[in-house]
C-alpha positions in Angstrom: 17.4 115.0 -18.8 20.2 113.4 -20.8 23.5 112.9 -18.9 26.9 113.5 -20.4 28.7 110.5 -21.9 31.9 109.8 -20.0 35.2 109.8 -22.0 35.6 106.2 -21.1 32.1 105.1 -22.2 32.4 107.3 -25.4 35.7 105.6 -26.3 34.2 102.1 -25.7 31.1 103.0 -27.8 33.3 104.0 -30.8 35.5 100.9 -30.5 32.5 98.6 -30.7 31.0 100.5 -33.6 28.1 102.1 -31.7 26.1 98.9 -31.3 25.3 99.4 -27.6 24.1 102.3 -25.4 27.1 104.4 -24.4 25.4 105.0 -21.0 24.3 101.6 -19.7 25.7 99.2 -22.4 22.3 97.8 -23.4 22.1 96.5 -27.0 18.5 97.7 -27.1 19.0 100.9 -29.0 16.6 102.7 -31.3 17.3 105.4 -33.9 15.1 108.3 -34.9 15.5 111.2 -37.2 18.7 112.6 -38.7 20.1 116.0 -39.7 22.6 116.6 -42.4 25.1 119.3 -42.7 28.1 119.9 -45.1 30.0 116.7 -45.1 28.4 115.2 -42.0 25.2 113.7 -40.7 23.8 113.3 -37.1 21.5 110.3 -36.4 19.5 110.6 -33.2 19.5 107.5 -30.9 17.9 106.4 -27.7 18.2 103.5 -25.3 15.2 101.4 -24.7 16.5 100.3 -21.3 17.8 103.5 -19.6 16.0 106.0 -21.9 19.1 108.1 -22.4 19.4 109.9 -25.8 22.5 110.9 -27.9 23.4 111.5 -31.5 25.9 109.5 -33.7 27.8 111.8 -36.0 28.9 110.4 -39.4 31.4 112.2 -41.7 31.7 111.9 -45.5 35.0 110.2 -46.3 34.6 109.1 -49.9 32.3 108.5 -52.8 31.9 105.7 -55.3 29.4 104.7 -58.1 29.8 101.0 -57.2 27.9 100.2 -53.9 29.3 96.7 -54.0 32.8 98.2 -53.8 31.9 99.8 -50.4 30.4 96.6 -49.0 33.5 94.6 -50.2 36.0 97.0 -48.7 34.1 96.9 -45.4 34.1 93.1 -45.4 37.8 93.0 -46.2 38.6 95.4 -43.4 36.6 93.3 -40.9 38.6 90.2 -42.0 41.9 92.1 -41.9 42.6 91.6 -45.6 
């Protein structure tokens, strides 16, 4: 049975960009299927260490024809440009 993610762990998970398990902190995370809905997508995740499961939810925030524009803006944001 999947346990509820604490508010503290959920906040930490979002701050680090979802790269570790929100339950045990392990970096050994796998993703499975996904579901889409109007303006959002859920990606199903599981931890290879503690075997907990959760879903990451993504929201549509923009659109562009130039994929390099997206990558460049992400890199600039990471550098603080």
